[in-house]
All heavy atoms as an XYZ file, in Angstrom:
790
protein
N      -6.514    -14.155     10.819
C      -5.622    -14.438      9.706
C      -5.551    -13.248      8.752
O      -4.481    -12.933      8.255
C      -6.092    -15.681      8.967
C      -5.845    -16.959      9.730
S      -6.437    -18.478      8.948
C      -6.211    -18.221      7.248
N      -6.694    -12.625      8.529
C      -6.716    -11.489      7.615
C      -5.915    -10.327      8.199
O      -5.203     -9.626      7.485
C      -8.175    -11.064      7.321
C      -8.224     -9.801      6.510
C      -8.907    -12.173      6.595
N      -6.001    -10.140      9.516
C      -5.244     -9.074     10.163
C      -3.747     -9.263     10.028
O      -3.011     -8.319      9.712
N      -3.280    -10.474     10.249
C      -1.849    -10.750     10.093
C      -1.403    -10.578      8.655
O      -0.318    -10.064      8.386
C      -1.532    -12.164     10.576
C      -1.612    -12.391     12.075
C      -1.381    -13.859     12.399
C      -0.619    -11.521     12.796
N      -2.256    -10.993      7.727
C      -1.930    -10.823      6.308
C      -1.780     -9.344      5.964
O      -0.844     -8.959      5.254
C      -3.008    -11.476      5.441
C      -2.762    -11.313      3.975
C      -1.766    -12.033      3.344
C      -3.513    -10.418      3.234
C      -1.531    -11.877      1.986
C      -3.285    -10.248      1.881
C      -2.289    -10.984      1.265
N      -2.681     -8.504      6.470
C      -2.584     -7.070      6.198
C      -1.326     -6.458      6.795
O      -0.689     -5.599      6.168
C      -3.809     -6.343      6.751
C      -5.010     -6.225      5.843
C      -6.124     -5.480      6.552
C      -4.680     -5.550      4.548
N      -0.962     -6.869      7.986
C       0.250     -6.342      8.614
C       1.469     -6.690      7.766
O       2.285     -5.825      7.434
C       0.408     -6.879     10.053
C       1.782     -6.557     10.603
C      -0.667     -6.306     10.948
N       1.616     -7.956      7.400
C       2.785     -8.376      6.629
C       2.780     -7.794      5.218
O       3.831     -7.431      4.690
C       2.888     -9.900      6.586
C       3.194    -10.489      7.922
C       2.433    -11.517      8.432
C       4.236    -10.011      8.705
C       2.709    -12.065      9.672
C       4.521    -10.546      9.942
C       3.749    -11.574     10.429
N       1.617     -7.672      4.626
C       1.514     -7.083      3.284
C       1.903     -5.609      3.324
O       2.628     -5.124      2.451
C       0.090     -7.262      2.758
C      -0.116     -6.771      1.352
C       0.410     -7.470      0.273
C      -0.843     -5.613      1.092
C       0.216     -7.024     -1.017
C      -1.039     -5.171     -0.197
C      -0.504     -5.878     -1.245
O      -0.694     -5.425     -2.521
N       1.445     -4.893      4.332
C       1.792     -3.485      4.455
C       3.271     -3.269      4.694
O       3.880     -2.355      4.124
N       3.874     -4.102      5.525
C       5.304     -3.967      5.795
C       6.163     -4.408      4.607
O       7.247     -3.875      4.393
C       5.680     -4.756      7.040
C       5.074     -4.227      8.343
C       5.452     -5.141      9.503
C       5.506     -2.805      8.606
N       5.680     -5.366      3.837
C       6.443     -5.823      2.672
C       6.419     -4.809      1.535
O       7.371     -4.716      0.763
C       5.899     -7.161      2.182
N       5.342     -4.039      1.426
C       5.252     -3.066      0.337
C       5.842     -1.710      0.692
O       5.994     -0.863     -0.174
C       3.791     -2.871     -0.079
O       3.038     -2.412      1.043
C       3.200     -4.154     -0.634
N       6.202     -1.492      1.945
C       6.744     -0.199      2.368
C       8.054      0.163      1.664
O       8.210      1.304      1.217
C       6.903     -0.174      3.876
N       9.033     -0.744      1.539
C      10.278     -0.354      0.846
C      10.048      0.056     -0.613
O      10.696      0.979     -1.100
C      11.138     -1.612      0.917
C      10.607     -2.380      2.053
C       9.148     -2.085      2.110
N       9.121     -0.601     -1.288
C       8.839     -0.208     -2.663
C       8.212      1.182     -2.720
O       8.482      1.956     -3.636
C       7.909     -1.229     -3.321
C       8.516     -2.603     -3.558
C       7.465     -3.551     -4.100
C       9.672     -2.503     -4.504
N       7.393      1.510     -1.754
C       6.778      2.834     -1.713
C       7.816      3.919     -1.465
O       7.776      4.980     -2.090
C       5.717      2.899     -0.623
O       4.704      1.979     -0.862
N       8.744      3.648     -0.561
C       9.802      4.614     -0.278
C      10.687      4.806     -1.504
O      11.059      5.936     -1.844
C      10.616      4.160      0.942
C       9.732      4.219      2.191
C      11.866      5.013      1.124
C      10.323      3.561      3.405
N      10.998      3.737     -2.196
C      11.799      3.844     -3.421
C      11.051      4.624     -4.499
O      11.649      5.432     -5.216
C      12.160      2.456     -3.937
N       9.752      4.425     -4.605
C       8.981      5.146     -5.611
C       8.944      6.645     -5.291
O       9.033      7.473     -6.197
C       7.565      4.597     -5.697
C       6.762      5.210     -6.819
C       5.346      4.693     -6.885
O       4.840      4.114     -5.938
N       4.697      4.923     -8.002
N       8.820      7.008     -4.033
C       8.870      8.426     -3.656
C      10.226      9.016     -4.027
O      10.306     10.102     -4.608
C       8.619      8.595     -2.142
C       7.179      8.257     -1.801
C       8.933     10.019     -1.698
C       6.912      8.193     -0.310
N      11.281      8.298     -3.716
C      12.631      8.769     -4.016
C      12.820      8.970     -5.521
O      13.342      9.987     -5.958
C      13.650      7.768     -3.472
C      15.073      8.139     -3.756
C      15.668      9.195     -3.105
C      15.804      7.419     -4.688
C      16.984      9.538     -3.370
C      17.108      7.748     -4.953
C      17.708      8.816     -4.298
N      12.384      8.007     -6.324
C      12.568      8.116     -7.769
C      11.697      9.213     -8.371
O      12.104      9.892     -9.307
C      12.272      6.788     -8.453
C      13.257      5.711     -8.116
C      12.845      4.401     -8.000
C      14.591      5.988     -7.901
C      13.735      3.403     -7.681
C      15.495      4.995     -7.580
C      15.064      3.697     -7.471
N      10.499      9.396     -7.844
C       9.615     10.435     -8.368
C      10.175     11.821     -8.060
O      10.171     12.703     -8.919
C       8.201     10.297     -7.773
O       7.699      9.011     -8.091
C       7.275     11.349     -8.333
N      10.668     12.019     -6.863
C      11.192     13.326     -6.486
C      12.578     13.588     -7.061
O      12.997     14.738     -7.141
C      11.225     13.454     -4.962
C       9.858     13.479     -4.291
C      10.021     13.559     -2.790
C       9.009     14.621     -4.817
N      13.287     12.548     -7.463
C      14.608     12.731     -8.038
C      14.536     13.313     -9.447
O      15.484     13.909     -9.917
C      15.360     11.416     -8.050
C      16.846     11.596     -8.171
C      17.582     10.307     -7.911
O      17.026      9.235     -8.056
N      18.829     10.405     -7.530
N      13.404     13.137    -10.095
C      13.218     13.737    -11.418
C      12.825     15.209    -11.250
O      11.891     15.688    -11.844
C      12.122     13.017    -12.194
C      12.514     11.660    -12.653
C      11.459     11.108    -13.551
N      10.615     10.208    -12.754
C       9.390      9.871    -13.040
N       8.813     10.376    -14.091
N       8.709      9.046    -12.284
N      13.566     15.931    -10.447
C      13.199     17.288    -10.042
C      13.463     18.366    -11.064
O      13.339     19.548    -10.752
N      13.845     18.037    -12.280
C      14.096     19.069    -13.276
C      12.808     19.767    -13.684
O      12.813     20.948    -14.011
C      14.769     18.461    -14.495
N      11.718     19.050    -13.644
C      10.431     19.610    -14.041
C       9.535     19.720    -12.808
O       9.179     18.716    -12.206
C       9.783     18.694    -15.086
C       8.454     19.232    -15.577
O       8.219     20.448    -15.447
O       7.659     18.429    -16.098
N       9.189     20.939    -12.417
C       8.331     21.161    -11.252
C       6.962     21.651    -11.693
O       6.384     22.563    -11.099
C       8.969     22.161    -10.289
C      10.164     21.586     -9.608
C      11.462     21.810     -9.908
C      10.158     20.649     -8.535
N      12.282     21.082     -9.082
C      11.506     20.363     -8.230
C       9.167     20.024     -7.797
C      11.872     19.490     -7.223
C       9.527     19.162     -6.792
C      10.866     18.893     -6.522
N       6.441     21.044    -12.729
C       5.116     21.410    -13.216
C       4.049     20.892    -12.255
O       4.311     20.005    -11.440
C       4.890     20.842    -14.615
O       4.855     19.445    -14.561
N       2.833     21.431    -12.332
C       1.763     20.947    -11.447
C       1.470     19.462    -11.618
O       1.098     18.789    -10.655
C       0.566     21.801    -11.848
C       1.147     23.039    -12.429
C       2.422     22.622    -13.077
N       1.652     18.927    -12.816
C       1.396     17.502    -13.032
C       2.403     16.645    -12.264
O       2.032     15.627    -11.663
C       1.462     17.173    -14.519
N       3.663     17.049    -12.256
C       4.692     16.298    -11.528
C       4.457     16.405    -10.023
O       4.583     15.416     -9.288
C       6.101     16.803    -11.906
C       7.168     16.180    -11.021
C       6.385     16.513    -13.366
N       4.083     17.585     -9.551
C       3.799     17.757     -8.126
C       2.574     16.954     -7.702
O       2.550     16.378     -6.611
C       3.610     19.232     -7.805
C       4.875     20.090     -7.912
C       4.545     21.545     -7.639
C       5.931     19.595     -6.966
N       1.557     16.893     -8.560
C       0.370     16.094     -8.243
C       0.716     14.610     -8.194
O       0.240     13.888     -7.314
C      -0.721     16.355     -9.272
N       1.561     14.151     -9.117
C       1.981     12.747     -9.096
C       2.799     12.451     -7.845
O       2.620     11.399     -7.217
C       2.788     12.400    -10.339
C       3.277     10.968    -10.339
C       3.761     10.539    -11.681
C       4.383      9.172    -11.659
N       3.546      8.099    -11.275
N       3.654     13.378     -7.450
C       4.455     13.173     -6.236
C       3.550     13.123     -5.005
O       3.767     12.303     -4.109
C       5.488     14.279     -6.101
N       2.536     13.976     -4.960
C       1.605     13.962     -3.829
C       0.830     12.648     -3.786
O       0.600     12.082     -2.709
C       0.653     15.144     -3.916
N       0.423     12.141     -4.940
C      -0.282     10.865     -4.998
C       0.610      9.714     -4.547
O       0.170      8.827     -3.814
C      -0.803     10.615     -6.415
C      -1.541      9.304     -6.628
C      -2.851      9.310     -5.842
C      -1.810      9.088     -8.101
N       1.857      9.746     -4.953
C       2.807      8.698     -4.561
C       3.024      8.727     -3.055
O       3.061      7.674     -2.394
C       4.134      8.861     -5.334
C       5.229      8.010     -4.734
C       3.939      8.530     -6.795
N       3.137      9.908     -2.472
C       3.316     10.024     -1.024
C       2.076      9.520     -0.295
O       2.164      8.806      0.707
C       3.650     11.479     -0.636
C       3.557     11.685      0.861
C       5.026     11.848     -1.139
N       0.898      9.860     -0.803
C      -0.350      9.401     -0.190
C      -0.468      7.873     -0.245
O      -0.858      7.239      0.738
C      -1.545     10.050     -0.873
C      -2.910      9.779     -0.279
C      -2.998     10.385      1.110
C      -3.988     10.355     -1.167
N      -0.100      7.288     -1.370
C      -0.118      5.831     -1.485
C       0.895      5.188     -0.531
O       0.618      4.143      0.070
C       0.197      5.401     -2.915
C      -0.927      5.620     -3.874
C      -0.534      5.229     -5.294
O       0.653      5.122     -5.626
N      -1.525      5.022     -6.139
N       2.052      5.805     -0.396
C       3.070      5.256      0.496
C       2.610      5.300      1.948
O       2.826      4.347      2.701
C       4.383      6.025      0.332
N       1.971      6.379      2.339
C       1.453      6.469      3.709
C       0.386      5.401      3.929
O       0.347      4.750      4.974
C       0.906      7.887      3.984
C       0.100      7.921      5.261
C       2.043      8.879      4.051
N      -0.463      5.203      2.941
C      -1.484      4.174      3.053
C      -0.904      2.784      3.154
O      -1.345      1.961      3.953
N       0.114      2.521      2.361
C       0.744      1.195      2.389
C       1.517      0.971      3.671
O       1.491     -0.110      4.252
C       1.707      1.036      1.222
C       1.063      0.840     -0.106
C       2.121      0.683     -1.169
N       1.529      0.702     -2.501
C       2.239      0.809     -3.606
N       3.547      0.900     -3.550
N       1.646      0.813     -4.773
N       2.242      1.991      4.123
C       3.155      1.811      5.244
C       2.462      1.923      6.603
O       2.844      1.227      7.542
C       4.287      2.828      5.147
C       5.373      2.617      6.155
C       6.129      1.463      6.138
C       5.629      3.562      7.115
C       7.122      1.249      7.071
C       6.625      3.361      8.056
C       7.376      2.208      8.018
N       1.466      2.791      6.715
C       0.832      3.002      8.016
C      -0.557      2.389      8.120
O      -0.884      1.739      9.102
C       0.751      4.497      8.321
C       2.072      5.205      8.541
C       1.848      6.691      8.736
C       2.811      4.620      9.705
N      -1.397      2.623      7.128
C      -2.796      2.246      7.256
C      -3.032      0.740      7.142
O      -3.847      0.190      7.873
C      -3.647      2.987      6.227
C      -3.695      4.463      6.451
S      -4.350      4.791      8.066
C      -3.797      6.422      8.346
N      -2.348      0.079      6.227
C      -2.546     -1.367      6.099
C      -2.130     -2.115      7.367
O      -2.906     -2.935      7.875
C      -1.816     -1.907      4.874
C      -2.460     -1.642      3.521
C      -1.589     -2.203      2.404
C      -3.837     -2.223      3.447
N      -0.934     -1.850      7.926
C      -0.608     -2.543      9.188
C      -1.509     -2.146     10.348
O      -1.846     -2.991     11.182
C       0.842     -2.134      9.458
C       1.391     -1.782      8.134
C       0.243     -1.181      7.380
N      -1.923     -0.880     10.410
C      -2.812     -0.457     11.485
C      -4.148     -1.191     11.412
O      -4.645     -1.700     12.425
C      -3.035      1.054     11.431
C      -3.995      1.611     12.474
C      -3.403      1.454     13.869
C      -4.302      3.058     12.180
N      -4.709     -1.263     10.232
C      -5.966     -2.008     10.068
C      -5.767     -3.490     10.369
O      -6.645     -4.136     10.953
C      -6.505     -1.833      8.656
S      -7.084     -0.181      8.310
N      -4.621     -4.029      9.990
C      -4.332     -5.424     10.291
C      -4.233     -5.696     11.781
O      -4.743     -6.707     12.272
N      -3.596     -4.790     12.512
C      -3.492     -4.967     13.970
C      -4.875     -4.885     14.610
O      -5.212     -5.686     15.491
C      -2.530     -3.907     14.561
C      -2.641     -3.833     16.073
C      -1.106     -4.226     14.158
N      -5.682     -3.934     14.176
C      -7.038     -3.829     14.716
C      -7.852     -5.089     14.426
O      -8.567     -5.584     15.296
C      -7.745     -2.602     14.147
C      -7.256     -1.261     14.661
C      -7.941     -0.133     13.910
C      -7.499     -1.136     16.143
N      -7.747     -5.600     13.215
C      -8.468     -6.824     12.887
C      -7.946     -8.022     13.678
O      -8.718     -8.891     14.081
C      -8.363     -7.122     11.397
C      -9.373     -6.441     10.502
C      -9.053     -6.753      9.056
C     -10.763     -6.873     10.848
N      -6.648     -8.079     13.899
C      -6.081     -9.208     14.627
C      -6.564     -9.231     16.070
O      -6.927    -10.276     16.602
C      -4.547     -9.155     14.578
C      -3.897    -10.282     15.304
C      -3.927    -11.557     14.783
C      -3.256    -10.066     16.510
C      -3.325    -12.609     15.451
C      -2.659    -11.102     17.188
C      -2.684    -12.382     16.654
N      -6.576     -8.060     16.708
C      -6.937     -8.031     18.117
C      -8.441     -7.932     18.363
O      -8.911     -8.335     19.429
C      -6.220     -6.882     18.833
C      -4.764     -7.165     19.039
C      -3.804     -6.455     18.357
C      -4.357     -8.165     19.896
C      -2.464     -6.720     18.537
C      -3.015     -8.444     20.089
C      -2.068     -7.715     19.402
N      -9.198     -7.419     17.417
C     -10.634     -7.251     17.630
C     -11.486     -8.091     16.685
O     -12.705     -8.041     16.744
C     -11.026     -5.778     17.468
C     -10.375     -4.869     18.465
C     -10.791     -5.172     19.895
O     -11.926     -5.529     20.157
N      -9.856     -5.026     20.820
N     -10.880     -8.848     15.799
C     -11.628     -9.621     14.819
C     -12.445    -10.746     15.394
O     -13.433    -11.182     14.798
N     -12.073    -11.231     16.559
C     -12.814    -12.336     17.163
C     -14.199    -11.903     17.596
O     -15.086    -12.724     17.797
C     -12.052    -12.913     18.345
C     -11.841    -11.924     19.457
C     -10.792    -11.056     19.563
C     -12.686    -11.690     20.569
N     -10.937    -10.295     20.680
C     -12.103    -10.662     21.338
C     -13.885    -12.248     21.006
C     -12.663    -10.183     22.496
C     -14.445    -11.765     22.180
C     -13.847    -10.756     22.913
N     -14.418    -10.604     17.726
C     -15.725    -10.109     18.152
C     -16.736    -10.044     17.007
O     -17.919     -9.833     17.243
C     -15.588     -8.695     18.717
C     -14.786     -8.636     19.965
C     -14.697     -7.206     20.421
N     -14.080     -7.139     21.726
C     -14.277     -6.160     22.569
N     -15.065     -5.163     22.239
N     -13.684     -6.159     23.729
N     -16.273    -10.169     15.798
C     -17.146    -10.007     14.641
C     -17.956    -11.267     14.376
O     -17.472    -12.379     14.555
C     -16.322     -9.663     13.403
C     -15.456     -8.402     13.507
C     -14.625     -8.257     12.258
C     -16.299     -7.178     13.742
N     -19.167    -11.072     13.906
C     -19.960    -12.239     13.530
C     -19.453    -12.768     12.179
O     -18.718    -12.088     11.471
C     -21.452    -11.896     13.499
C     -21.806    -10.877     12.445
O     -20.908    -10.108     12.046
O     -22.961    -10.835     12.014
N     -19.810    -13.985     11.803
C     -19.252    -14.595     10.592
C     -19.549    -13.826      9.300
O     -18.699    -13.788      8.407
C     -19.910    -15.974     10.551
C     -20.237    -16.273     11.962
C     -20.574    -14.954     12.588
N     -20.702    -13.195      9.209
C     -21.017    -12.455      7.986
C     -20.100    -11.239      7.855
O     -19.587    -10.940      6.773
C     -22.504    -12.038      7.980
C     -22.799    -11.149      6.807
C     -23.394    -13.260      7.963
N     -19.848    -10.545      8.961
C     -18.950     -9.392      8.931
C     -17.511     -9.826      8.685
O     -16.759     -9.135      7.996
C     -19.071     -8.610     10.237
C     -18.444     -7.227     10.272
C     -18.974     -6.371      9.129
C     -18.728     -6.567     11.585
N     -17.119    -10.963      9.223
C     -15.776    -11.472      8.946
C     -15.609    -11.799      7.468
O     -14.565    -11.510      6.880
C     -15.497    -12.708      9.787
C     -15.204    -12.408     11.223
C     -14.901    -13.659     12.019
O     -15.001    -14.769     11.506
N     -14.508    -13.479     13.266
N     -16.634    -12.377      6.860
C     -16.571    -12.667      5.429
C     -16.476    -11.381      4.627
O     -15.700    -11.291      3.666
C     -17.791    -13.476      4.992
C     -17.878    -13.765      3.495
C     -16.723    -14.652      3.054
C     -19.208    -14.368      3.142
N     -17.235    -10.364      5.009
C     -17.190     -9.101      4.266
C     -15.821     -8.441      4.405
O     -15.302     -7.879      3.432
C     -18.297     -8.165      4.729
O     -18.083     -7.769      6.056
N     -15.202     -8.517      5.580
C     -13.861     -7.965      5.744
C     -12.827     -8.756      4.951
O     -11.903     -8.190      4.392
C     -13.481     -7.929      7.213
C     -14.082     -6.771      7.991
C     -13.763     -6.901      9.466
C     -13.592     -5.456      7.468
N     -12.992    -10.069      4.906
C     -12.095    -10.875      4.081
C     -12.198    -10.476      2.611
O     -11.185    -10.309      1.928
C     -12.425    -12.366      4.251
C     -11.657    -13.242      3.317
C     -10.328    -13.525      3.558
C     -12.266    -13.783      2.197
C      -9.605    -14.336      2.693
C     -11.561    -14.595      1.335
C     -10.226    -14.864      1.582
N     -13.405    -10.290      2.129
C     -13.589     -9.878      0.732
C     -13.047     -8.475      0.489
O     -12.473     -8.195     -0.569
C     -15.064     -9.958      0.357
C     -15.656    -11.365      0.314
C     -17.153    -11.292      0.060
C     -14.966    -12.204     -0.734
N     -13.203     -7.586      1.461
C     -12.669     -6.233      1.335
C     -11.146     -6.239      1.280
O     -10.541     -5.556      0.439
C     -13.163     -5.372      2.494
C     -12.746     -3.912      2.478
C     -13.382     -3.202      1.296
C     -13.155     -3.249      3.765
N     -10.519     -7.017      2.143
C      -9.059     -7.116      2.135
C      -8.582     -7.759      0.844
O      -7.596     -7.308      0.250
C      -8.567     -7.904      3.370
C      -7.111     -8.293      3.244
C      -8.795     -7.082      4.620
N      -9.264     -8.776      0.380
C      -8.906     -9.389     -0.894
C      -9.007     -8.369     -2.029
O      -8.147     -8.320     -2.908
C      -9.813    -10.593     -1.176
C      -9.510    -11.272     -2.473
C      -8.389    -12.069     -2.605
C     -10.343    -11.097     -3.562
C      -8.097    -12.694     -3.809
C     -10.066    -11.708     -4.767
C      -8.934    -12.514     -4.891
N     -10.033     -7.530     -2.005
C     -10.181     -6.490     -3.026
C      -9.083     -5.449     -2.969
O      -8.572     -5.008     -4.013
N      -8.682     -5.045     -1.763
C      -7.595     -4.073     -1.614
C      -6.294     -4.644     -2.162
O      -5.560     -3.978     -2.896
C      -7.438     -3.655     -0.132
C      -6.135     -2.932      0.101
C      -8.605     -2.800      0.300
N      -6.011     -5.882     -1.826
C      -4.787     -6.513     -2.316
C      -4.841     -6.699     -3.829
O      -3.862     -6.442     -4.532
C      -4.543     -7.845     -1.586
C      -3.418     -8.630     -2.219
C      -4.259     -7.586     -0.119
N      -5.984     -7.115     -4.351
C      -6.108     -7.314     -5.800
C      -5.967     -6.004     -6.562
O      -5.434     -5.984     -7.679
C      -7.450     -7.967     -6.120
N      -6.414     -4.909     -5.977
C      -6.284     -3.614     -6.645
C      -4.874     -3.040     -6.520
O      -4.405     -2.360     -7.426
C      -7.287     -2.615     -6.056
C      -8.704     -2.853     -6.481
C      -8.923     -2.568     -7.945
O      -8.327     -1.611     -8.477
O      -9.688     -3.318     -8.571
N      -4.187     -3.286     -5.412
C      -2.879     -2.674     -5.213
C      -1.728     -3.521     -5.743
O      -0.646     -2.998     -5.991
C      -2.659     -2.379     -3.733
O      -2.555     -3.565     -3.001
N      -1.940     -4.796     -5.919
C      -0.859     -5.666     -6.372
C      -0.308     -5.287     -7.754
O       0.915     -5.260     -7.928
C      -1.318     -7.123     -6.346
C      -0.224     -8.167     -6.337
C       0.694     -7.967     -5.135
C      -0.813     -9.548     -6.301
N      -1.141     -4.952     -8.760
C      -0.550     -4.547    -10.040
C       0.327     -3.293     -9.948
O       1.375     -3.219    -10.595
C      -1.768     -4.293    -10.932
C      -2.843     -5.113    -10.344
C      -2.588     -5.114     -8.875
N      -0.061     -2.322     -9.118
C       0.778     -1.130     -8.994
C       2.064     -1.440     -8.250
O       3.109     -0.866     -8.548
C       0.016      0.004     -8.316
O      -0.045     -0.178     -6.936
N       2.019     -2.354     -7.306
C       3.232     -2.731     -6.585
C       4.190     -3.474     -7.510
O       5.393     -3.225     -7.505
C       2.876     -3.566     -5.346
C       2.152     -2.693     -4.333
C       4.110     -4.196     -4.732
C       1.534     -3.451     -3.209
N       3.664     -4.360     -8.328
C       4.505     -5.073     -9.300
C       5.102     -4.095    -10.300
O       6.283     -4.184    -10.656
C       3.687     -6.180     -9.995
C       4.444     -6.769    -11.165
C       3.315     -7.260     -8.995
N       4.308     -3.114    -10.722
C       4.805     -2.094    -11.642
C       5.897     -1.250    -10.986
O       6.913     -0.947    -11.617
C       3.649     -1.208    -12.091
O       4.120     -0.116    -12.819
N       5.701     -0.876     -9.731
C       6.724     -0.109     -9.007
C       8.014     -0.906     -8.902
O       9.106     -0.365     -9.100
C       6.249      0.248     -7.600
C       5.073      1.192     -7.598
O       4.785      1.777     -8.655
O       4.432      1.321     -6.537
N       7.901     -2.187     -8.613
C       9.087     -3.019     -8.477
C       9.818     -3.171     -9.812
O      11.047     -3.094     -9.861
C       8.719     -4.391     -7.918
C       9.902     -5.312     -7.794
C      10.861     -5.100     -6.807
C      10.079     -6.379     -8.667
C      11.952     -5.928     -6.688
C      11.174     -7.210     -8.552
C      12.102     -6.982     -7.563
O      13.188     -7.804     -7.457
N       9.064     -3.356    -10.880
C       9.727     -3.513    -12.184
C      10.399     -2.213    -12.616
O      11.487     -2.233    -13.189
C       8.735     -3.993    -13.235
O       7.764     -3.006    -13.482
N       9.774     -1.071    -12.322
C      10.418      0.209    -12.638
C      11.665      0.410    -11.788
O      12.668      0.929    -12.258
C       9.444      1.359    -12.398
C       8.357      1.460    -13.425
C       7.410      2.600    -13.078
C       6.233      2.625    -14.000
N       5.268      3.684    -13.612
N      11.604     -0.005    -10.536
C      12.729      0.142     -9.631
C      13.876     -0.778    -10.046
O      15.042     -0.410     -9.992
C      12.275     -0.161     -8.217
C      13.332     -0.088     -7.178
C      14.096      1.002     -6.877
C      13.750     -1.124     -6.307
N      14.962      0.692     -5.849
C      14.777     -0.602     -5.476
C      13.354     -2.433     -6.133
C      15.400     -1.358     -4.509
C      13.978     -3.181     -5.161
C      14.990     -2.641     -4.366
N      13.540     -1.977    -10.496
C      14.561     -2.946    -10.879
C      15.271     -2.544    -12.164
O      16.481     -2.760    -12.304
C      13.891     -4.307    -11.045
C      14.846     -5.445    -11.203
C      14.107     -6.750    -11.251
C      15.050     -7.894    -11.462
N      14.365     -9.174    -11.526
N      14.539     -1.957    -13.115
C      15.126     -1.613    -14.421
C      15.605     -0.177    -14.486
O      15.898      0.316    -15.555
C      14.107     -1.868    -15.528
C      13.709     -3.304    -15.653
N      14.612     -4.299    -15.951
C      12.521     -3.913    -15.496
C      13.985     -5.469    -15.982
N      12.699     -5.266    -15.699
N      15.729      0.494    -13.361
C      16.175      1.876    -13.337
C      17.690      1.900    -13.554
O      18.430      1.170    -12.915
C      15.829      2.516    -12.017
C      16.172      3.970    -11.973
C      15.367      4.650    -10.910
N      15.766      6.019    -10.752
C      15.231      7.004    -11.425
N      14.262      6.763    -12.275
N      15.632      8.242    -11.242
N      18.147      2.768    -14.468
C      19.601      2.829    -14.728
C      20.369      3.500    -13.621
O      19.930      4.221    -12.837
C      19.707      3.631    -16.014
C      18.449      4.377    -16.141
C      17.415      3.631    -15.356
């Protein structure tokens, strides 16, 4: 269940990540190191959301049955922590994307 959740969560957040990359790079008037560092961070987050979350979900889905119950609980808590940490930034990205002129 956790593997499927990660796959769907990663695929659902991918469009917001792509939009955030587009909006960050569109503000190209200022090419200061701070703007470039923010763009690099946004790209890194997008790669993590779009590729790594579904990949980890597929691995958990197909190989999770081999785990003992304590390890399954720890992976569930880890996935819950990842989602709890990334959800506020995803909501923030969506609100910025929605209110963009």
